[in-house]
N, C-alpha and C positions, 0 to 999 in steps of 0.2 A: 436543524433547519432554520432558517432563518425567517425573521417575521414575514419580510417583503414576500418570499417566495411563496409562504403560507397564506398570504393576502392573495397572491397573485392566484393559487390556485381555487380559493374561494370566488374571486372574481369570475375566474373561467368556467365556476359551475353556473352562476348567473347569468354569463354573457347570452345564450342562445335565446332565452326567454326575454332577455330585455329589447337585443337587436331585431329578432323575428318579429315580436308586436311591435315595430316601427317599420315591419316588412324589407329591412338593408341584409337583405342574404347573401349578397355579395361581398359587404364589408366583414358579415361574421366570418364567411367561409374564408375570406383574405387571413383573419385574425386565427386560422385553427380552429375556428369553434367545437368542431365535431371532436376533432382530436383532443382538446384541452377537456370537454366533457367526459370523456372517456376516462381522460388521464386524472380528474377530479373525483372519480368515485374509484380510483385505486383503495388497495386495502391500507387500513392506517397503520397496521402494525411493521410494513413496510417501510412507514416513515417513521416510524419509532427508533426502527435500528439503524436507521440514517442519522436521525438525531443522536443515538448515543457513539456511534463512530466520530462524528464530528466532536464531541463532549469529549473523545478520550483524545483526539489530536488537540485540544485546546488542554489538557491536562499535561499532556507531552511538553507542549510548549513551555508551561509555565516551569517545568521541571528542570529545563534545560539552563534556567538563570540562575545567579547567585543565590545562596542560603547562607544566614547569621544565625550562629546559636549561641547564646549567652550561659556561661557554665561555670554559675557559682561552687566554692568550695570552702568548705569551714573544719578544722580539724581543732584537737587539744592546744598545740603551739602556733598554730598560722590560719590565717583567713587569704583567700586569694578569688581572683576570677579570670576568666577565659573567655577570649573570643572564639570562637571557630569559623571557621568563613569554608565554605563549601564550594567547590570550583566546577565550574558547569564543563563537564565532557562535551565539548564542541562538536565532535566527530562522531559520537555513539548518538548523542540527542540529534543529529542532523539526520540521520540515517534512522533513526526512530521516528521523525516526523514526516519524514519522505515515505518511511513504509507505513504510517497512519492516513495519510493522504492518499496514496495509492488502495489502501483498504478501503476510504469513504469513496473514492470514483468506484472502484470494483464495484460497491454498495449499490452506489448510482445507477452503474450500467447495468445490473442486475433487475433494479428497480425498472428501468427504462426497457430492457429485453420484455419481462412481465405487462409493461403497458403496451408494449410492441403490439403483443398475442392478442390481448385483449382488442386492441384497434383495430387490427385485421379480422378478428370475428365479426366484429359489427360491421366493416366493409362486405365482408362476405355475406352477413345477414341484409345488409340492402341490396346485394345482387339478389338474393331469393325472393325479397320484397318485391321488388321490379320487375322480375318476370312473372310473380304469382300476380300482381295487379294487371299486365298485360292477358296473362291467360284469361283473367276473370274478365277482361274488357271484352276479349275474342268472346266468351262463351255468353256474355250479354248480349253482344251483337247478334251471335248466330241463335238463340233464344228469341229476340225480338225477330227476326227474320221468320222463323218459325210460326209468330202467334197468328199472323192474317192465315196461313193455311188450315189451323187449328179452329180458328172462328169460321172460316169457307165449310169443314168438315163438319162442323156440329151443324149448321144450316143444312146441309146437303143431307144429313143422316134423319134429320127431322121434316124435308121433305121427302125422303124415300129415294134420294137422286144416289145417295152413295151408301154402300154396304156396312154394317157396324165394324164387321172385320176390318176393311181397307181403314177407319178412323181409328180402330184400335193400334195399327200399324203405325200411324204418324203420332197419335201419343205415346206410344212406347218408345220410339225415334225421341222424342221431348224431354221424357224421363232419363232415357240414359244421358243426356244432356245436362240435365239438374244433376242427376248423379256422380259424373264427373264434376261439373262445377263445384259440388257441395265438398267433395274431398280437397282438390284445390283451395276452397275457402279456410277449410281446415287448417291445411299448412300456413295458409296467410296468416291466421290469427295466433297461430303458434310463432310466426316470424314475429308478429307483432310486438308478441308478449315479449321476445328476447331482446329484441331492440328497446322497449322501452325500460326493461330491466337494466339494459348496457348505459343509455342516455337518457334517462329519468322519463317520468310517467307523462311530464308536460311540453315533452319535446317535439317538434313537427317534424314528423316523419317524412311526409311528402317534401319539404323544403330542406332536410339533410338529405334525401334519396338523391336530388337533381345535380348533389356536387360532391355525393361520396363515390366516385367511380373513378377507374384505373383506366390506364389503356399499355399496352406492350411496348417497351422501349422500341423506339425506332432503330436502333443500331444493336443486332442480335449476335456480339463476338463473344466466344465464350471467355476467351482471355480478358478483355476488357471487363466482363460481366462480375468474373470472379472477384478482379483488383477491388470493383465499386461494394462488390460484399463483403470484401475482407475489413472495407474503411469505413461501411455505415453500419454493419451491423452489430449491434451493441453486445449480443451473448458473445462474440469472436471477439469485439475488443476486450469484455470482461474477463476473457480469458488470458490476452495480453497483458492486461493489469494486473491479473491475480501473478501471474509469472513475474513479474516485476519486482511487486509486494513482497513475494517470498525471498526473492534475491536482498531486498533490504533486509527484511528479517532474519538471514543468515550473516550479513553485514552485521548485524546489531549484536547476533549470537556471537559472533568472532569477537567482536570487540569487549566482549564481556572477559574475554579470556587475555586480553593484552596488559599490558604497563599503561597503569593509570594514576595521574595523580588528583588526590580525591578531594584533600581540605588542607590548609593551613590553622595554626591555633596560635596565637599571640596571647601570654598569660601573664599578669602580677602576681606575686605572694607579699602577704605583709606580716611578719613575724611578733607575735606578743607574750613570749614565753622565754626566758634564758636569752641567750647570745643570737638569737635566730635575726636576721637583716632580712630587709626587704630585697625581694630579688626578681629578676625578669628572665623570661623564658619563651622560646616558641618552639612549636612542633608539626609534624606534618605526617600526611598519610597517603603511602603508596599501595595500590597493588601492582603486586607482581605478574608477571605471565605466565605463572607456574601454577600447579596442580590438577584437579579434574578438570575435564574437558566437555566443555557443554554440549549434552546431549542434542540438543534442540539443531545443530548445525548439520547432522546428517539427515534429521526429518525433513528440515527446510529445501533441503536438498534433493532430495527422494519425492516430495510433494510438489517442488518446482520442476524436476524431469516429467511425473504425471501431467501435470499441467501443459507442457512442451506438445507431450505426447497426445495429449485431448484436442491442442491445436492444430496439429496436421492431422489428425483423424476430421476434425470439423472441417479443415479446408480442402481433405477428399470429397465430404462426403456434400459440400458445396459444389462443387466442380463438377461432381455427377449429377447433381439434382439440377443443376443448371443446366446441363448438355440434357438431360431428359426434358426438361420444362421447354428450350430451344427446338427441341424435334418436333413435342407434342405441339407448340404454337405453331409450326411450319405446318404440319398435317392438318390442325384445324381449320389454317388459314385456307387453304388448298382446298377441302371439304365445303366450307364455305362458299368461295368462288365457284366452286363448281355446282354445288346447289342451285348458288342464284342463275347462273349459266343454262341451267337443264330443268328447270321446275319452274322457274318465272316463267317463261311463256307460256307452260301448260296451264299454268294457273289463270293467266290473263286469256287463255283460250276458253277454257270453261268458264269463265265469269261471260263471256263473249255469249257461249251457248245457255247459259242461265236467264239471259234476257231475252233469248228467244223462244224460253221453256213458258215464259209466264202464261202465254196462253194456250197451253196445254189442258188436257179434261183433268178435273180433281182426282180421279181415279191413278193418273202417271205423277201424281204429286210428288209421291215417295222417291222416283227418281232423282227429281230436283233437291231432295233433303238430303238423298245420298251426296251428292256432289258439293251442295253447300258442306257437308258433312268431310266431304274430302280436302276440300280445300281449310275448314278450319283446322283439322288434323297439319297440313301443310302448313299454316303459320304458327301454330304450336310450337312445331319444329324447327321450324326458324327462329322462334323464341326463345329454344332450349340451346340450339348451339350458340346464338349470342350469349347467352349464359354463360356457357361453357368457355369462351371467350372472356366475359369479364371476368369469373372466377381463376382461371389461367393469369391473367395478368396480376390479382391478387397474391397468386403463389408465386409469380416472379418478384414481386413487391416485397413478399414475404422473405425470399432469398437474398436478397440484395438490400434488404434496410432500408429502403425509403420507399417514399409515395410517387416520387417525379423522377424526372431526369437529374 
């Protein structure tokens, strides 16, 4: 991994804290602060594997150059020296470099796929973060509405205007709300913990939550979505790259069985015993295309066939999952529209009735509280449906391999 890339990761890790300290949230998100924060926390082992592949590619390049050996020789009657010049096997080494480049690209795509899944999990947690915050706010609002009723009930019981049993019913309703709110708060704390583990303990979750949102694509045509998924998804492109790398590996294996001009060796020999005279000579080495066939060829061919089969299977899975998501999104949108059309007028009518019920005797306050509870449940239901729509948008983004159009 190049030093610039490593420094980029480090700067990305520090970016959110610096920018948010100045309140420049929009600028931070324009640079993808959330995405880079998640990426910077990926496992270091993955980076080490990528470094190893790049080093292997560099070694393959060095092996493709000319090589020279000085080969001295001393015998009883002569002394000689030879200069062996290794000739680069251009075709074979070019294929080897191509293969290692593809292997490096495949590794990069594998890391990108892992980072992508991590990022989407963060987005899903932010969906939960938002809906749970909204639910907590709704419970807090409802409990604030009930508090005056409880105060009036306490005064009425002390003045013997209200039976203790009627006050107990009001307190029971209040305790039910507290228990429900506490369950939501526990879930909220768990989501906060996961988010801090994902983006850092000092991350401003409220700031990130405002921008870590996705919308369903406006154009929902299956053929177009499948095409986008094949072009963008790192895991699918990794399979394509692996297939190309295996093809290059097969070509390298085939070249090892072919005719090659390995080296040329000029030499000089000087005799110092008897009538031996000085002499010059030249020799060369050839690799002939005969002998044992490289068994790796069949192995690479088989692995490539398996990879192509995996690509076909992945493509079919993408198409099926996108079709399911399309149908689900249509059904969900229809459900939300129907809910708003049918329920919203009823909620507005109930709120009008509650205004008229403020003058009711305290004994009938429980009826008003039950109406409040129905309105609360309706608001919670609406929040959960919006939550499902946001989750559906993330599922769609996961299939498409992109966070936007």
